[in-house]
N, C-alpha and C positions, 0 to 999 in steps of 0.2 A: 513191310514190317522190318524195322531196323533193330539190330541187337547191339548193345554196348560192348564192343570187342576190345576197346583200347585198354591197355595194361592188363589184359587177361590172356591166359594160355588155353587155346582151343584144342581139344583132343577128340578123334573120331569115336563115336558111340557115347561119349559123355556129355555132348552139347547138341541140342536139337538144331542149332543153327549151322552146324558144320556142313551137312549135305547141301544146304541152300547156298552157302558161300563158295561151294566147289561144284556148281552146276551151271547149265546154260541160262537158267532163270537169273542167276546172279549177273551173268554177262549182259542180259537184256535190261535188267534193272539198272546196271551201271550206265548203259547207253541213255536210258531215260533220264537218269540223274544228271548226266553230262549235258543233256538238252535243257534240263530245267535250271541248271546253275546260272546261265546268263539271265534267264527270266527272273530268278530269285534276286540276283544282284540288282537288276533294273527296278524291281518292285521295292527292294529295301531302300535304294537311292531315292525313289519317288516319295516313300514314306518319310525319309529324313528331310527331304526338301520341303514337303508340305508342313512338317513339324516346325522347321526353321521359319517358314513364312508366317505361320500362326504366331510363333513366339515374337518375331519382329513386329508383327501387326499389333499385338497386345501391348508391347513396349511403347510403340508409337502413339497408340490411343491414350495410354496412361500419361505419357509426357505431354500430349496435347491438352488433356483435361487439367493437368497440374498447371500448365501455362495459363489456361483460361481462368483458373481459379485465382491466380495471383494478379492477372491483368484486371479482373473484375473488382479488386479491392482498391478503393481510392486511397492514394497516399497523401496525407495532410499532416503537417506539423502541429496543427491546432486541434486535431482530433484527440480527445482524452483516451488514455490507454485502457481504462475500464469505464464502460458506460454506466451512468447512474451514480458515479462517485463524485462528490462535491470537490471542486478545485479549491485548495486552500489559498487564501489571500494573505499577503504580507502587509500587516498594519503599519510597519515601519518604512514602507517603500518610498514615502515622500519626505521622510525625516532628513534634515541636513545638519543635525547636531551630533556630537560625539556621545552625549548623554541626554536622553529625553525619556520621560515616563508618559506613556499614553494610557488614558483611562476612558473606556466606553461605558456610558451610563446604560444604554439600551442593551448592550451585550454583557454587562456586569463583568467586565474583564479588564486586565491590565497587561501592558507590554513594556519591557525595558529595551530601549533602542540604542544601538550604536551605529549612527548613520542609518543605512537601510537594513541593517542586520538586527534580528530579534535575539537578544541575549537571554531574556527571561520572560515567561508568560504565566499568568495566574488568574483564576477567578477571584472576584472581590464582592464585597457588599457595600453599596453606596446609600446615600441618605434618602429619607422618606420624602417623596416628591409632592406630598399633599400640602406642605406648609413652607413658607418662605424661610423660616429659621431652621428647618431640618433638611431641606434639599441640598444635594451636593451641587454647587454652582458650576456650570460649564464655563470654560475660559482657559487662558494661559497664565500660569503662575510659576514661581520659583520657590524651591525649598529654602527656608530662611533659618532653620535650626535643625540639630540632630541631638536627641537625648535618649537615654536608656533608663529603664526602671523607674518610671514616674507614674503618678496617679492622676487621671483626668477626671475633673469634676465639672458639673454644670447642670443646666435644666433648660427645657423648652416646652412647647405646647403638648408634647407627648408625655414626657416624664423627666425625672432628674437622674443623674448617673454619678457614680464614684468608682471608676474602673482603673485597675492597675494594668499597665501595658509595659512590655519589654522594650519596644522600639517605637519612638515617636519622631515623625518627620513632618512638621507643619509647613503648609505652603500658602495659607491665606488667613488673614485676621481682619474681620470687618465688624460691623455693629452687632452682629449676632454671636460673635466669639471667634475662636480659632478652629481652623479646619486642617486636617493633616492625614498622613498615611500612618497607620499603626496596626499592630497585631490585635486580634480579638480571640483570645484563648477560651472565652466563655461560649463560643459557638462550636457546633459540630462541623467537621470538615465538609460534609455534604451541603451545608447551608451556603457556603461561598459559591457565588454564581447562580444560585437558585432562589434568591429572595427578590420578589417583585419590588421595585422602588416605590410603588404606591401602597405597599404593605406597611402596617404599623410595626412589623418586625425588622424593617430596614434600619439603617444607622441614623444617628442624629445629625448627619451631614458629612462626617469623615469618611474616608475610603478605608474600610476595614479589610485586613489581610490575614491569610493563614500565617501561623508563626514562622514557618520556614521561608515564606515569601518576604515577610517583614525583615527577617534576619539578613537575607540575601540583599535586599534593597538597601538596608542600612549600611552594609559594608561596601556597597557599590556607589551610592550617590554621594555627591558633595553638596555643601551649602551653595546654592545658586543653580542647581540642576533644574531644568525646565520640567514642569508638570503640565501636560496638555489634557484637559478634560473635555470630552466631546459628548454630545447628547446621544 
């Protein structure tokens, strides 16, 4: 049994450990302690070594598992960063003109191209595909005029119209009448891009635009700008 004697004053009769530390038993215990000290040091060193071995083994296993994880992942530049996410396509990628307007009838969408760069993109409403005089005809055309604040009038198999438009950019004039790009402020914003071309709610053949789109295009296009309408 050891007593904490450090930093303490031991006086005879006042401390039960005094007689012990001044007897032969104390000397014998000291011999035993001296014998045990080398053994204790050896045991401590063994424990430290075993601990170090375990730590280094754990680090090596973790490093190996990490390396295998990265090795197992195939590296490919064509692999999409997020699976299940649609990869956007550039509709202007094949354009060779400084100014071209692309219209997709099936996608109900318009793009303004500067060579291969998309400058503007917008949903649209195109003509009723059920009749020859109401369908928006596919083909390549040029804008031949620019006008603001006019009233468009006419009639076809569906109905007649008398509509005021802020921006008018015609690109085709045939036996059925004039076809152009113009705003359609009588439509709700959510109608653009969402009206089936085979629906009677489609246009009379023109490409109808949201007001902001019509304004942007009017300020960007020139007379002679190409309009490409695809099915």
